[in-house]
Biopython code that builds the backbone (N, CA, C, O; Angstrom):
import numpy as np
from Bio.PDB.StructureBuilder import StructureBuilder

atoms = [
    (1, "MET", "N", (0.705, -1.248, 0.056)),
    (1, "MET", "CA", (0.272, 0.171, -0.038)),
    (1, "MET", "C", (0.791, 1.159, -0.010)),
    (1, "MET", "O", (1.773, 1.291, 0.721)),
    (2, "ASN", "N", (0.357, 2.144, -0.742)),
    (2, "ASN", "CA", (1.218, 3.470, -0.838)),
    (2, "ASN", "C", (0.782, 4.375, 0.610)),
    (2, "ASN", "O", (-0.354, 4.293, 1.076)),
    (3, "HIS", "N", (1.705, 5.114, 1.141)),
    (3, "HIS", "CA", (1.399, 5.934, 2.200)),
    (3, "HIS", "C", (1.193, 7.369, 1.824)),
    (3, "HIS", "O", (1.400, 7.747, 0.671)),
    (4, "LEU", "N", (0.822, 8.108, 2.694)),
    (4, "LEU", "CA", (0.817, 9.488, 2.527)),
    (4, "LEU", "C", (2.458, 9.988, 2.460)),
    (4, "LEU", "O", (3.346, 9.482, 3.146)),
    (5, "ASP", "N", (2.633, 11.000, 1.560)),
    (5, "ASP", "CA", (3.765, 11.690, 1.493)),
    (5, "ASP", "C", (4.284, 12.097, 3.018)),
    (5, "ASP", "O", (3.499, 12.419, 3.910)),
    (6, "ALA", "N", (5.941, 12.024, 3.205)),
    (6, "ALA", "CA", (6.295, 12.313, 4.554)),
    (6, "ALA", "C", (5.821, 13.377, 5.527)),
    (6, "ALA", "O", (5.750, 13.179, 6.740)),
    (7, "ASP", "N", (5.505, 14.495, 4.939)),
    (7, "ASP", "CA", (4.977, 16.011, 5.670)),
    (7, "ASP", "C", (3.511, 15.667, 5.741)),
    (7, "ASP", "O", (3.028, 16.332, 6.658)),
    (8, "LEU", "N", (2.632, 14.942, 5.188)),
    (8, "LEU", "CA", (1.385, 15.288, 5.216)),
    (8, "LEU", "C", (0.638, 14.894, 6.626)),
    (8, "LEU", "O", (-0.302, 15.503, 7.136)),
    (9, "PRO", "N", (1.202, 13.889, 7.053)),
    (9, "PRO", "CA", (0.640, 13.439, 8.146)),
    (9, "PRO", "C", (0.751, 14.685, 9.415)),
    (9, "PRO", "O", (-0.232, 14.894, 10.126)),
    (10, "ASP", "N", (1.825, 15.336, 9.574)),
    (10, "ASP", "CA", (2.205, 16.495, 10.264)),
    (10, "ASP", "C", (1.068, 17.696, 9.848)),
    (10, "ASP", "O", (0.212, 18.207, 10.570)),
    (11, "GLU", "N", (1.326, 17.909, 8.667)),
    (11, "GLU", "CA", (0.274, 19.034, 8.106)),
    (11, "GLU", "C", (-1.191, 18.829, 8.478)),
    (11, "GLU", "O", (-1.902, 19.710, 8.961)),
    (12, "TYR", "N", (-1.593, 17.522, 8.193)),
    (12, "TYR", "CA", (-3.080, 17.281, 8.522)),
    (12, "TYR", "C", (-3.394, 17.265, 9.936)),
    (12, "TYR", "O", (-4.527, 17.560, 10.315)),
    (13, "ALA", "N", (-2.469, 16.941, 10.748)),
    (13, "ALA", "CA", (-2.556, 16.520, 12.116)),
    (13, "ALA", "C", (-2.854, 18.063, 12.862)),
    (13, "ALA", "O", (-3.629, 18.357, 13.772)),
    (14, "LEU", "N", (-1.809, 18.977, 12.002)),
    (14, "LEU", "CA", (-1.863, 20.568, 12.714)),
    (14, "LEU", "C", (-2.759, 21.486, 12.026)),
    (14, "LEU", "O", (-2.691, 22.693, 12.256)),
    (15, "GLY", "N", (-3.687, 20.946, 11.108)),
    (15, "GLY", "CA", (-4.965, 21.607, 10.549)),
    (15, "GLY", "C", (-4.343, 22.669, 9.361)),
    (15, "GLY", "O", (-4.867, 23.747, 9.083)),
    (16, "ARG", "N", (-3.183, 22.157, 8.764)),
    (16, "ARG", "CA", (-2.721, 23.149, 7.786)),
    (16, "ARG", "C", (-2.997, 22.822, 6.210)),
    (16, "ARG", "O", (-2.722, 23.526, 5.238)),
    (17, "ILE", "N", (-3.577, 21.638, 6.247)),
    (17, "ILE", "CA", (-4.279, 21.292, 4.780)),
    (17, "ILE", "C", (-5.642, 22.101, 4.699)),
    (17, "ILE", "O", (-6.624, 21.982, 5.432)),
    (18, "THR", "N", (-5.460, 22.918, 3.668)),
    (18, "THR", "CA", (-6.631, 23.930, 3.183)),
    (18, "THR", "C", (-7.331, 23.395, 2.019)),
    (18, "THR", "O", (-8.559, 23.477, 1.985)),
    (19, "ASP", "N", (-6.681, 22.854, 1.060)),
    (19, "ASP", "CA", (-7.057, 22.241, -0.352)),
    (19, "ASP", "C", (-8.114, 21.164, 0.078)),
    (19, "ASP", "O", (-7.842, 20.163, 0.741)),
    (20, "GLN", "N", (-9.498, 21.544, -0.443)),
    (20, "GLN", "CA", (-10.548, 20.388, 0.047)),
    (20, "GLN", "C", (-10.301, 19.178, -0.959)),
    (20, "GLN", "O", (-10.795, 18.136, -0.530)),
    (21, "THR", "N", (-9.761, 19.072, -1.998)),
    (21, "THR", "CA", (-9.499, 17.769, -2.526)),
    (21, "THR", "C", (-8.522, 17.186, -1.971)),
    (21, "THR", "O", (-8.750, 16.038, -1.590)),
    (22, "GLN", "N", (-7.234, 17.709, -1.751)),
    (22, "GLN", "CA", (-6.455, 17.116, -0.909)),
    (22, "GLN", "C", (-6.612, 16.494, 0.419)),
    (22, "GLN", "O", (-6.114, 15.403, 0.695)),
    (23, "LEU", "N", (-7.393, 17.285, 1.331)),
    (23, "LEU", "CA", (-8.010, 16.955, 2.397)),
    (23, "LEU", "C", (-8.922, 15.707, 2.548)),
    (23, "LEU", "O", (-8.984, 14.966, 3.529)),
    (24, "ALA", "N", (-9.635, 15.617, 1.359)),
    (24, "ALA", "CA", (-10.543, 14.557, 0.960)),
    (24, "ALA", "C", (-9.819, 13.326, 0.658)),
    (24, "ALA", "O", (-10.135, 12.252, 1.169)),
    (25, "ALA", "N", (-8.806, 13.471, -0.204)),
    (25, "ALA", "CA", (-7.761, 12.547, -0.373)),
    (25, "ALA", "C", (-7.125, 11.867, 0.851)),
    (25, "ALA", "O", (-7.085, 10.637, 0.886)),
    (26, "ILE", "N", (-6.672, 12.539, 1.764)),
    (26, "ILE", "CA", (-6.047, 12.473, 2.787)),
    (26, "ILE", "C", (-6.806, 11.665, 3.897)),
    (26, "ILE", "O", (-6.249, 10.801, 4.575)),
    (27, "GLU", "N", (-8.292, 12.062, 4.041)),
    (27, "GLU", "CA", (-9.023, 11.284, 4.888)),
    (27, "GLU", "C", (-9.414, 10.016, 4.324)),
    (27, "GLU", "O", (-9.524, 9.030, 5.054)),
    (28, "GLU", "N", (-9.637, 9.959, 3.061)),
    (28, "GLU", "CA", (-10.020, 8.645, 2.422)),
    (28, "GLU", "C", (-8.834, 7.716, 2.922)),
    (28, "GLU", "O", (-8.929, 6.766, 3.698)),
    (29, "HIS", "N", (-7.846, 8.143, 2.381)),
    (29, "HIS", "CA", (-6.648, 7.250, 2.733)),
    (29, "HIS", "C", (-6.460, 6.825, 4.302)),
    (29, "HIS", "O", (-6.090, 5.676, 4.545)),
    (30, "LEU", "N", (-6.708, 7.722, 5.343)),
    (30, "LEU", "CA", (-6.557, 7.362, 6.585)),
    (30, "LEU", "C", (-7.643, 6.397, 6.828)),
    (30, "LEU", "O", (-7.491, 5.492, 7.649)),
    (31, "SER", "N", (-8.845, 6.559, 6.087)),
    (31, "SER", "CA", (-9.807, 5.581, 6.464)),
    (31, "SER", "C", (-9.548, 4.006, 6.364)),
    (31, "SER", "O", (-10.110, 3.114, 7.000)),
    (32, "ILE", "N", (-8.545, 3.904, 5.394)),
    (32, "ILE", "CA", (-7.973, 2.383, 4.992)),
    (32, "ILE", "C", (-6.554, 2.192, 5.627)),
    (32, "ILE", "O", (-6.127, 1.038, 5.598)),
    (33, "CYS", "N", (-5.773, 3.136, 6.187)),
    (33, "CYS", "CA", (-4.350, 2.853, 6.308)),
    (33, "CYS", "C", (-4.135, 2.967, 7.855)),
    (33, "CYS", "O", (-4.041, 4.112, 8.298)),
    (34, "GLU", "N", (-4.050, 1.991, 8.670)),
    (34, "GLU", "CA", (-3.853, 2.279, 10.024)),
    (34, "GLU", "C", (-2.602, 2.539, 10.167)),
    (34, "GLU", "O", (-2.512, 3.112, 11.253)),
    (35, "GLU", "N", (-1.577, 2.447, 9.695)),
    (35, "GLU", "CA", (-0.137, 3.239, 9.737)),
    (35, "GLU", "C", (-0.314, 4.542, 9.811)),
    (35, "GLU", "O", (-0.236, 5.243, 10.820)),
    (36, "CYS", "N", (-0.611, 4.935, 8.466)),
    (36, "CYS", "CA", (-0.792, 6.668, 8.260)),
    (36, "CYS", "C", (-1.684, 7.364, 9.741)),
    (36, "CYS", "O", (-1.407, 8.330, 10.452)),
    (37, "ARG", "N", (-2.771, 6.430, 9.779)),
    (37, "ARG", "CA", (-3.610, 6.866, 11.030)),
    (37, "ARG", "C", (-3.179, 7.000, 12.167)),
    (37, "ARG", "O", (-3.598, 7.903, 12.891)),
    (38, "ASN", "N", (-2.138, 6.021, 12.610)),
    (38, "ASN", "CA", (-1.547, 5.974, 13.709)),
    (38, "ASN", "C", (-0.358, 7.301, 13.820)),
    (38, "ASN", "O", (-0.152, 7.980, 14.826)),
    (39, "LEU", "N", (0.358, 7.436, 12.426)),
    (39, "LEU", "CA", (1.157, 8.669, 12.521)),
    (39, "LEU", "C", (0.636, 9.933, 12.754)),
    (39, "LEU", "O", (1.251, 10.820, 13.346)),
    (40, "VAL", "N", (-0.576, 10.045, 12.264)),
    (40, "VAL", "CA", (-1.557, 11.324, 12.598)),
    (40, "VAL", "C", (-1.846, 11.528, 14.049)),
    (40, "VAL", "O", (-1.663, 12.630, 14.567)),
    (41, "GLU", "N", (-2.351, 10.369, 14.808)),
    (41, "GLU", "CA", (-2.581, 10.383, 15.852)),
    (41, "GLU", "C", (-1.452, 10.720, 16.843)),
    (41, "GLU", "O", (-1.666, 11.467, 17.798)),
    (42, "THR", "N", (-0.077, 10.083, 16.577)),
    (42, "THR", "CA", (0.967, 10.439, 17.255)),
    (42, "THR", "C", (1.451, 11.847, 17.171)),
    (42, "THR", "O", (1.833, 12.431, 18.186)),
    (43, "VAL", "N", (1.445, 12.505, 15.805)),
    (43, "VAL", "CA", (1.403, 13.958, 15.719)),
    (43, "VAL", "C", (0.628, 14.686, 16.431)),
    (43, "VAL", "O", (1.079, 15.755, 16.840)),
    (44, "ASP", "N", (-0.524, 14.360, 16.712)),
    (44, "ASP", "CA", (-1.675, 15.030, 17.466)),
    (44, "ASP", "C", (-1.522, 14.895, 18.751)),
    (44, "ASP", "O", (-1.983, 15.763, 19.493)),
    (45, "THR", "N", (-0.898, 13.867, 19.230)),
    (45, "THR", "CA", (-0.508, 13.592, 20.682)),
    (45, "THR", "C", (0.601, 14.210, 21.342)),
    (45, "THR", "O", (0.672, 14.479, 22.541)),
    (46, "ILE", "N", (1.703, 14.471, 20.203)),
    (46, "ILE", "CA", (2.883, 15.710, 20.404)),
    (46, "ILE", "C", (2.400, 16.905, 20.504)),
    (46, "ILE", "O", (2.710, 17.588, 21.480)),
    (47, "ARG", "N", (1.576, 17.382, 19.554)),
    (47, "ARG", "CA", (0.915, 18.758, 19.555)),
    (47, "ARG", "C", (0.327, 19.036, 21.002)),
    (47, "ARG", "O", (0.656, 20.030, 21.648)),
    (48, "ARG", "N", (-0.492, 18.164, 21.421)),
    (48, "ARG", "CA", (-1.229, 18.364, 22.659)),
    (48, "ARG", "C", (-0.172, 18.577, 23.840)),
    (48, "ARG", "O", (-0.112, 19.543, 24.600)),
    (49, "ALA", "N", (0.657, 17.433, 23.812)),
    (49, "ALA", "CA", (1.744, 17.489, 24.968)),
    (49, "ALA", "C", (2.551, 18.567, 24.870)),
    (49, "ALA", "O", (3.020, 18.988, 25.927)),
    (50, "LEU", "N", (2.866, 19.189, 23.737)),
    (50, "LEU", "CA", (3.875, 20.482, 23.710)),
    (50, "LEU", "C", (2.985, 21.717, 24.311)),
    (50, "LEU", "O", (3.511, 22.556, 25.042)),
    (51, "LYS", "N", (1.562, 21.772, 23.942)),
    (51, "LYS", "CA", (0.945, 22.776, 24.648)),
    (51, "LYS", "C", (0.808, 22.730, 25.928)),
    (51, "LYS", "O", (0.887, 23.782, 26.561)),
    (52, "SER", "N", (0.551, 21.383, 26.653)),
    (52, "SER", "CA", (0.542, 21.454, 27.853)),
    (52, "SER", "C", (1.734, 21.369, 28.793)),
    (52, "SER", "O", (1.717, 21.683, 29.983)),
    (53, "ASP", "N", (2.995, 20.802, 27.954)),
    (53, "ASP", "CA", (3.983, 20.621, 28.973)),
    (53, "ASP", "C", (5.166, 20.722, 27.930)),
    (53, "ASP", "O", (5.735, 19.698, 27.551)),
    (54, "PRO", "N", (5.568, 22.123, 27.419)),
    (54, "PRO", "CA", (6.607, 22.005, 26.426)),
    (54, "PRO", "C", (7.991, 21.574, 26.395)),
    (54, "PRO", "O", (8.757, 21.607, 25.432)),
    (55, "HIS", "N", (8.246, 21.107, 27.738)),
    (55, "HIS", "CA", (9.568, 20.696, 27.999)),
    (55, "HIS", "C", (9.571, 19.237, 28.521)),
    (55, "HIS", "O", (10.675, 18.694, 28.564)),
    (56, "GLY", "N", (8.526, 18.549, 28.912)),
    (56, "GLY", "CA", (8.454, 17.183, 29.565)),
    (56, "GLY", "C", (8.593, 16.338, 28.591)),
    (56, "GLY", "O", (9.654, 16.108, 28.011)),
    (57, "GLN", "N", (7.402, 15.775, 28.335)),
    (57, "GLN", "CA", (7.091, 14.329, 27.602)),
    (57, "GLN", "C", (7.180, 14.531, 26.203)),
    (57, "GLN", "O", (7.177, 13.530, 25.486)),
    (58, "ALA", "N", (7.270, 15.808, 25.627)),
    (58, "ALA", "CA", (7.188, 16.060, 24.263)),
    (58, "ALA", "C", (8.404, 15.654, 23.414)),
    (58, "ALA", "O", (8.433, 15.461, 22.198)),
    (59, "ALA", "N", (9.449, 15.559, 24.352)),
    (59, "ALA", "CA", (10.767, 15.173, 23.544)),
    (59, "ALA", "C", (10.684, 13.744, 23.226)),
    (59, "ALA", "O", (10.966, 13.313, 22.108)),
    (60, "THR", "N", (10.260, 12.929, 24.303)),
    (60, "THR", "CA", (10.105, 11.514, 24.227)),
    (60, "THR", "C", (8.994, 11.125, 23.193)),
    (60, "THR", "O", (9.117, 10.225, 22.362)),
    (61, "LEU", "N", (8.035, 11.821, 23.334)),
    (61, "LEU", "CA", (7.141, 11.651, 21.955)),
    (61, "LEU", "C", (7.549, 12.034, 20.637)),
    (61, "LEU", "O", (7.094, 11.533, 19.609)),
    (62, "ALA", "N", (8.398, 12.914, 20.689)),
    (62, "ALA", "CA", (8.958, 13.336, 19.352)),
    (62, "ALA", "C", (9.848, 12.286, 18.709)),
    (62, "ALA", "O", (9.862, 11.998, 17.513)),
    (63, "GLN", "N", (10.718, 11.665, 19.842)),
    (63, "GLN", "CA", (11.584, 10.510, 19.448)),
    (63, "GLN", "C", (10.429, 9.212, 18.985)),
    (63, "GLN", "O", (10.727, 8.447, 18.067)),
    (64, "MET", "N", (9.349, 9.104, 19.595)),
    (64, "MET", "CA", (8.380, 8.175, 19.021)),
    (64, "MET", "C", (8.010, 8.236, 17.580)),
    (64, "MET", "O", (8.010, 7.273, 16.813)),
    (65, "LEU", "N", (7.683, 9.506, 17.281)),
    (65, "LEU", "CA", (7.270, 9.821, 16.038)),
    (65, "LEU", "C", (8.162, 9.654, 15.185)),
    (65, "LEU", "O", (7.788, 9.228, 14.092)),
    (66, "GLU", "N", (9.464, 9.897, 15.369)),
    (66, "GLU", "CA", (10.722, 9.859, 14.332)),
    (66, "GLU", "C", (10.834, 8.296, 14.099)),
    (66, "GLU", "O", (10.999, 7.785, 12.991)),
    (67, "ALA", "N", (10.741, 7.726, 15.088)),
    (67, "ALA", "CA", (10.902, 5.990, 14.970)),
    (67, "ALA", "C", (9.913, 5.459, 14.168)),
    (67, "ALA", "O", (10.162, 4.529, 13.401)),
    (68, "HIS", "N", (8.719, 5.996, 14.274)),
    (68, "HIS", "CA", (7.506, 5.519, 13.459)),
    (68, "HIS", "C", (7.490, 5.985, 12.269)),
    (68, "HIS", "O", (6.790, 5.396, 11.445)),
    (69, "ARG", "N", (8.303, 7.238, 11.839)),
    (69, "ARG", "CA", (8.610, 7.332, 10.394)),
    (69, "ARG", "C", (9.417, 6.764, 9.737)),
    (69, "ARG", "O", (9.378, 6.579, 8.520)),
    (70, "ARG", "N", (10.333, 6.390, 10.587)),
    (70, "ARG", "CA", (11.258, 5.345, 10.064)),
    (70, "ARG", "C", (10.909, 4.146, 9.427)),
    (70, "ARG", "O", (11.161, 3.796, 8.275)),
    (71, "VAL", "N", (10.133, 3.398, 10.554)),
    (71, "VAL", "CA", (9.325, 2.008, 9.879)),
    (71, "VAL", "C", (8.538, 2.254, 8.781)),
    (71, "VAL", "O", (8.524, 1.351, 7.944)),
    (72, "ILE", "N", (7.694, 3.506, 8.494)),
    (72, "ILE", "CA", (6.859, 3.798, 7.311)),
    (72, "ILE", "C", (7.932, 3.913, 6.197)),
    (72, "ILE", "O", (7.773, 3.375, 5.101)),
    (73, "GLU", "N", (8.892, 4.544, 6.481)),
    (73, "GLU", "CA", (9.622, 4.702, 5.155)),
    (73, "GLU", "C", (10.515, 3.388, 4.771)),
    (73, "GLU", "O", (10.987, 3.256, 3.641)),
    (74, "THR", "N", (10.688, 2.511, 5.721)),
    (74, "THR", "CA", (11.334, 1.335, 5.411)),
    (74, "THR", "C", (10.232, 0.564, 4.623)),
    (74, "THR", "O", (10.502, 0.031, 3.547)),
    (75, "GLU", "N", (8.913, 0.508, 5.207)),
    (75, "GLU", "CA", (8.034, -0.261, 4.463)),
    (75, "GLU", "C", (7.843, 0.217, 3.108)),
    (75, "GLU", "O", (7.679, -0.621, 2.221)),
    (76, "MET", "N", (7.842, 1.365, 2.852)),
    (76, "MET", "CA", (7.490, 2.060, 1.638)),
    (76, "MET", "C", (8.716, 1.726, 0.832)),
    (76, "MET", "O", (8.431, 1.462, -0.336)),
    (77, "ILE", "N", (9.875, 1.668, 1.090)),
    (77, "ILE", "CA", (10.932, 1.165, 0.221)),
    (77, "ILE", "C", (10.876, -0.332, 0.080)),
    (77, "ILE", "O", (11.360, -0.832, -0.936)),
    (78, "GLU", "N", (10.395, -1.007, 0.896)),
    (78, "GLU", "CA", (10.082, -2.529, 0.550)),
    (78, "GLU", "C", (9.146, -2.759, -0.165)),
    (78, "GLU", "O", (9.226, -3.731, -0.916)),
    (79, "GLN", "N", (7.934, -1.920, -0.159)),
    (79, "GLN", "CA", (6.943, -1.978, -1.144)),
    (79, "GLN", "C", (7.278, -1.734, -2.291)),
    (79, "GLN", "O", (6.721, -2.354, -3.197)),
    (80, "ARG", "N", (8.368, -0.680, -2.616)),
    (80, "ARG", "CA", (8.406, -0.181, -4.006)),
    (80, "ARG", "C", (9.431, -1.240, -4.701)),
    (80, "ARG", "O", (9.478, -1.429, -5.916)),
    (81, "ILE", "N", (10.283, -1.932, -3.689)),
    (81, "ILE", "CA", (11.102, -2.977, -4.408)),
    (81, "ILE", "C", (10.369, -4.171, -5.033)),
    (81, "ILE", "O", (10.595, -4.734, -6.104)),
    (82, "THR", "N", (9.281, -4.463, -3.949)),
    (82, "THR", "CA", (8.244, -5.498, -4.441)),
    (82, "THR", "C", (7.736, -5.350, -5.906)),
    (82, "THR", "O", (7.928, -6.113, -6.853)),
    (83, "ASP", "N", (6.991, -4.098, -5.857)),
    (83, "ASP", "CA", (6.321, -3.481, -7.038)),
    (83, "ASP", "C", (7.413, -3.516, -8.273)),
    (83, "ASP", "O", (7.134, -3.850, -9.424)),
    (84, "LEU", "N", (8.500, -3.171, -7.878)),
    (84, "LEU", "CA", (9.448, -3.076, -9.272)),
    (84, "LEU", "C", (9.718, -4.532, -9.621)),
    (84, "LEU", "O", (9.884, -4.835, -10.803)),
    (85, "GLU", "N", (9.772, -5.458, -8.652)),
    (85, "GLU", "CA", (10.287, -6.955, -8.967)),
    (85, "GLU", "C", (9.113, -7.720, -9.533)),
    (85, "GLU", "O", (9.242, -8.776, -10.151)),
    (86, "ALA", "N", (7.951, -7.119, -9.283)),
    (86, "ALA", "CA", (6.739, -7.613, -10.068)),
    (86, "ALA", "C", (6.446, -7.276, -11.275)),
    (86, "ALA", "O", (5.593, -7.902, -11.904)),
    (87, "LYS", "N", (7.050, -6.319, -11.751)),
    (87, "LYS", "CA", (6.721, -5.762, -13.151)),
    (87, "LYS", "C", (7.210, -6.653, -14.155)),
    (87, "LYS", "O", (8.319, -7.179, -14.060)),
    (88, "PRO", "N", (6.393, -6.856, -15.161)),
    (88, "PRO", "CA", (6.674, -7.997, -16.286)),
    (88, "PRO", "C", (7.968, -7.664, -16.731)),
    (88, "PRO", "O", (8.678, -8.665, -16.823)),
    (89, "GLU", "N", (8.522, -6.614, -17.040)),
    (89, "GLU", "CA", (9.859, -6.384, -17.731)),
    (89, "GLU", "C", (10.914, -7.133, -16.704)),
    (89, "GLU", "O", (11.767, -7.912, -17.126)),
    (90, "ASN", "N", (10.747, -6.786, -15.213)),
    (90, "ASN", "CA", (11.952, -7.591, -14.505)),
    (90, "ASN", "C", (11.633, -8.866, -14.598)),
    (90, "ASN", "O", (12.600, -9.614, -14.739)),
    (91, "THR", "N", (10.286, -9.502, -14.555)),
    (91, "THR", "CA", (10.133, -10.876, -15.005)),
    (91, "THR", "C", (10.963, -11.516, -16.211)),
    (91, "THR", "O", (11.522, -12.612, -16.188)),
    (92, "SER", "N", (10.930, -10.711, -17.148)),
    (92, "SER", "CA", (11.619, -11.083, -18.514)),
    (92, "SER", "C", (13.065, -11.082, -18.165)),
    (92, "SER", "O", (13.790, -11.997, -18.557)),
    (93, "ARG", "N", (13.504, -10.127, -17.468)),
    (93, "ARG", "CA", (15.013, -10.476, -17.256)),
    (93, "ARG", "C", (15.697, -11.446, -16.416)),
    (93, "ARG", "O", (16.843, -11.882, -16.526)),
    (94, "LYS", "N", (14.644, -11.751, -15.411)),
    (94, "LYS", "CA", (14.745, -12.929, -14.497)),
    (94, "LYS", "C", (14.972, -14.093, -15.295)),
    (94, "LYS", "O", (15.852, -14.911, -15.026)),
    (95, "ARG", "N", (14.099, -14.198, -16.393)),
    (95, "ARG", "CA", (13.748, -15.462, -16.874)),
    (95, "ARG", "C", (15.102, -15.608, -17.922)),
    (95, "ARG", "O", (15.787, -16.622, -18.047)),
    (96, "ALA", "N", (15.262, -14.498, -18.532)),
    (96, "ALA", "CA", (16.518, -14.564, -19.549)),
    (96, "ALA", "C", (17.947, -14.931, -18.626)),
    (96, "ALA", "O", (18.770, -15.690, -19.138)),
    (97, "LYS", "N", (18.188, -14.389, -17.317)),
    (97, "LYS", "CA", (19.236, -14.587, -16.637)),
    (97, "LYS", "C", (19.179, -16.322, -16.295)),
    (97, "LYS", "O", (20.276, -16.875, -16.215)),
    (98, "LYS", "N", (18.274, -16.938, -16.150)),
    (98, "LYS", "CA", (17.835, -18.527, -15.936)),
    (98, "LYS", "C", (18.336, -19.144, -17.282)),
    (98, "LYS", "O", (18.967, -20.200, -17.256)),
    (99, "SER", "N", (18.131, -18.659, -18.173)),
    (99, "SER", "CA", (18.295, -19.648, -19.403)),
    (99, "SER", "C", (19.785, -19.631, -19.845)),
    (99, "SER", "O", (20.157, -20.327, -20.789)),
]
sb = StructureBuilder()
sb.init_structure("model")
sb.init_model(0)
sb.init_chain("A")
sb.init_seg("    ")
for serial, (resi, resn, name, xyz) in enumerate(atoms, 1):
    if name == "N":
        sb.init_residue(resn, " ", resi, " ")
    sb.init_atom(name, np.array(xyz, "f"), 0.0, 1.0, " ", f" {name:<3s}", serial, name[0])
structure = sb.get_structure()
C-alpha cells in the first residue's frame, strides 16, 4: 500500500491542509491505512503534549514519532522494491538470466 507523503501526516494533524481535494484524499487514505492513521494520532498527541508541557514528555513523544516515520519509510521502500520486482519487464530479465 502506498502511504501519505512524509510531511502530510504532520500538516494534516496540525490543521494546515486547506485544499479540499487534498483533504478529502488524505481522509480517504486514513480511513483504510492504519499506519498513517497512527502517525497522525502520534503527531496530534505530540502537539497536545507541547501545549500542556513544552519541556517534559514532548521530547520522548518526538522520538517516538521519528521512530514511527522510519518504520513507515522502510515499509514504503520495501513495497517499491516488491512492486518493481513484480513488473513484467523485470520478470523477463529474470527468465533471461535463468536460461
